[in-house]
N, C-alpha and C positions, 0 to 999 in steps of 0.2 A: 773161248770165243762164244760158245753157247750162252755162257753167263752173261757176257756183256750185251748179247742180242736182247736177253730178257730184262735187263736192268731198267730199261725205259717203258716196259710194258705197263705198269700200273698207272703212270702218268698218261700213257696213251689211252688206257682204257677209260680213265677218268674223263679225259677229254671227250672221247666217244659218248660216254654216258650223259655228259652235260649237254652235248648237241642232240641226242636221241631222246633222252627222257626229260619230259617237261618238269620244271621246278615245282615244289609243293604250292608256290604262289599262283603258278599258272593253273595248276589243277583246281585250286581254290577259286580262281576266277571263272573257270569253265563251270564249276558247280553253282556258283552264284548267278552266272547267266542262265542256268537252268531254273533259277528261283529256288535253289535248295540252300537251306542254312547249313553253316559250317559249325563244327564243335566250339564250345565256349573258349577252350585254351587256345585255338586257332584265332578267334576273335581278338583275344587279348594280345596276341603276338601281332596281328595286323595293325591294332590301334597303337601299340608301342612303337611300331616302325613308322606308322603315318605320323605320330606325334613328333618324332625325331625330324622328319621332312618339313612338316608345317612349322615348327619352332624356327626354322631358317628363313621362312617367307616373311614378307613384310605386311604391314597394315594396308599398304597400296602395293599389292603384288605386281610386279612388271611381266607383261605377256607380249610375245612377239606375234605378228600376223603371219600368214592367215590364221584366224581363230573363229571358232563357232560359239556362239552365245546361247545358253539355255535359261530359261526362268524356272519358276516353281515346278517341281516335280511331285511332291507329296506322297511319297511311298507307292505311287501308282506303277509298280514294277513292269507290268506288261506293256504300259504306255511308254516306259522309258525304252524297252526294246524296240518299240515303233520308232522312237526318237533316233535311236542308233541305226535302224533301217534307212531312215531319211538322211541322216547326217553322216553316216560312217561310223565305224567303231574306232576306239582308242587302240593302238597309237596313230592309225592312219589319219584321223581328224584331231586337231588341237582343240580342246574344249574348255570353256569358262562356264561353269554351273554357278548361276547367281543365288544360291541359297534356297532353303526350304525344301530339304530332301526328305524330310520325315514328316509324320502326323497325317491323319485323315485317310490316307490310302491304306489298303490292307496289307502292304509289303514294305513297310518302312524299314525293317530289319535288313531284308535282302537288298534293298535299294542302297541304303548307307554303306552297307559293308561291301557291295560291288564298287561303289565309287570310291572308297577308301582303299580297297585292294588294288584298283587301277592306278590310284595315286601312288601306292607303294612301288608298283611294277614300273609305271611310266611318269615319273614326277614331273617331267617338263611338258607332258601332253595333256594333263588335265589340271585345271585350277578350280579350287572349291572355295567359295566365298560364303560367309556366314549369313543366314537368314534369321528373321525373328524366331522362327520355330526351332533353330538350333539352341535350345535353351532347357535347362532342367524344369523350370517352372511351367513352361508352355507344353512340354512333352508329356508331363503328368496329367495334363487335361485333355489333350487331343489325339491320343492314341498310341504314341511310341512306347511310353513306359509300360502301358497294359500288354502291348504286343511283345515286348521283351519278356516280360513275366510269363505270358502264355506260351511262348515258343521255347523258352530256356528253363522255365521253373524257378527262376530267380531274377534279381534285378541287376546282377553283375554285368551283363552285356550292355544294359542301359548305362551303367556306371561308367564303363569303358568308353562308350560313345559320347556321352555327354562331357566326359573330360576332354575328348578330342574337339568338341565344339569349341572350347575355349581357345583353342590354337588356331582356328580357321581364320583366314584373312578376312579383313573388313571390306576390302575392296580390291579392284584390280584396274591397272591402266595399260591399254593396249597401244603400242608405238608411240607413247606419250600424247595421244589424241583422242582416245575413246575410254571414258571413265565407267567402270562397271560397280554397281553398288546394289544392295538388295532393295532397300526402300527409296532412299532419297537423300536430300541435303539436310543440313542442320544450320539454325541461326547461330550456333557456336563456331561454325567452321566457315572460313573464307578460302583457305588454300589446302592443298593436298598435303602440305608439309605438316599442317596442324593435325591432319588424320594420322600421319605417320608418327606423331608423338603420343598418341592414346595407348594406355595399358590395356591391350585387348584380352589378355589371358584371365578372364573372369566370367562369371555369369552376366548375362545381358542386363545392365542397369535399367531402372525404371524411368530414368530420364537423363539428360545430358547428351554429348555429342555422339557416344557410341549407340545409344538407343535410338537417337534420330536417324543415324545412318541405316539402321535395320527396319525402322517402323514408318518413316514419312512418306508422303505421297504427293505427286503434282496435281494441282487443280487449276481451273481457269480463273485465277485470281492474279493480282499483281505481285503482291508481297508475301507475307506470312499469315497463317491462320491456325487456331487449334485444331487438332485432328479429332474426328469423331471416334477414332480407335481408342482414344485414351492414352496413347503413347505416341512420340514424334509429332510432327507438324504437317500441315498442308503448305506447299510452296507453289509460287506462281512463276509466270514467263520471265518477268524482270529478274527474278532471283537467279534463274537458270542462266539467263543472259550474262549476268554480272560474274557468276561462278565460272562459266566456260571461258569468259574473256580474261579473267584474272589468272586462270590456270592454263591457258592456251589450249583448249579443248574444243573439239568439233562436235562432240556428242557424249550425253549421259545415257547408259543403257542400264536399265533396271527391271525389276520383276514385281513381286509382292502384291500385285492386284490383279484379280481376275478380269481377263479381256475376253469378251464372248467370241471375237474374231481371232483371238490368238496373239494379236500384235496391234499396238496403238503408237502412233508417232504424235508428237505435241510440240508447240511453240516452234513452229517453222522448222520441224525436223531436227531440233537440237536435243530432244529427249525422246527415248522409245521405252515402252513397256513390252517385255517379252514374257509371254506366258506358255509353259510347256507341259500343262497338265490336262490333256483333252477330257471332256465329259467330266469335269472336276467334281470330286466326291462321288463319282459314278451317277451323277443326276443332273448336272448343270447344262449339259448339252452343247458346251462351247468347243471350238477347234483350238488347237495349240500350234505353236510356232517355234522355230529356231531362227537365229539371225547369223547369217554366214558373212564374215569380212574377209575379203581377199588381201593380198599383199599390198594393195593400194587403199586399203580400207573402204572399197566399194562394197555396198550392201546387197545382200541377196536373202529374201525372207522365204523360208521353206515352211509350209504349212503341213500338219498331219492330224489324223483323227485318232480316236480311241481304238486300241487293239479290239479285233472281233471277239464277240462273246465266246466263241468256241476255242478261242486261243488263251483264255484266261481262267483261272480258278478264282472264285470269289467265296472265301471262307465265312462261315457265320460269325458274326460280331455285332457287338452292341454299336449303335451309331454314335459317332462323336458328338459332343454338344455343338449346337449351332453358335456360330461366331462369325464375324466379318468375313464373308467368302471372297 
């Protein structure tokens, strides 16, 4: 009888350990929340797991409300901590990050790895949409490549992350009514179904529909115009009205453009720009915001400022080249 009493002990012990000891992933998330890098092998593991999850997501990823929308964060890790203070942490809050996780800020590595680790740990509570900076070419110019090389002594981590970028969704749709995309619309695209047919698993092209979604900007014009960025288009109120009507949408939520007040509404509240990098590039002096949508899709904008200087480390670094802020 003593034997039978002990038979189940290993299983019981295993269950106790599962509940008491945090998993390696939880430890990695805690470490990343402290802005500490994790070993290269662990980065590789997180990226492989994230890829498996992202492969199953669509070009127009379905998200259910309530949800909190975030614009560009650009490697400003300590300001992402401020964002979580204002909006709540994952998994308590259901987040949609609308691209541009890396470049320009001093902590692109820690920022993208934290988001990917949270995606692996809570896949249904955080949606990551590709921005124009989630690209091999752009990251070699604006900081992420150099940061990976500096912090890891090789480009392997940059390679793992940029491969993941190819699997990120191009957009998201919340309750079939709110369309989230990094840049904006494309003259090649009239319907969400056309976005669903794009082969997204590639480097961001220099032109075409996929490029436009990541690079275009709204402007106070009627129709379409060439973009001064050299990629994507400028699109006006009539274009937005037609697109929303055809796709039965109430709102387009996008990022991509620095907004000094952190938030901008255009075209009679049918398009908003959310900007979530306060004091962008540590010098622009702007406020940041996040947009909360409740289960009725009512909107609540929350503003926040950059983390206090005494709560952030600013490592020495060559400034990134100037480019459209």
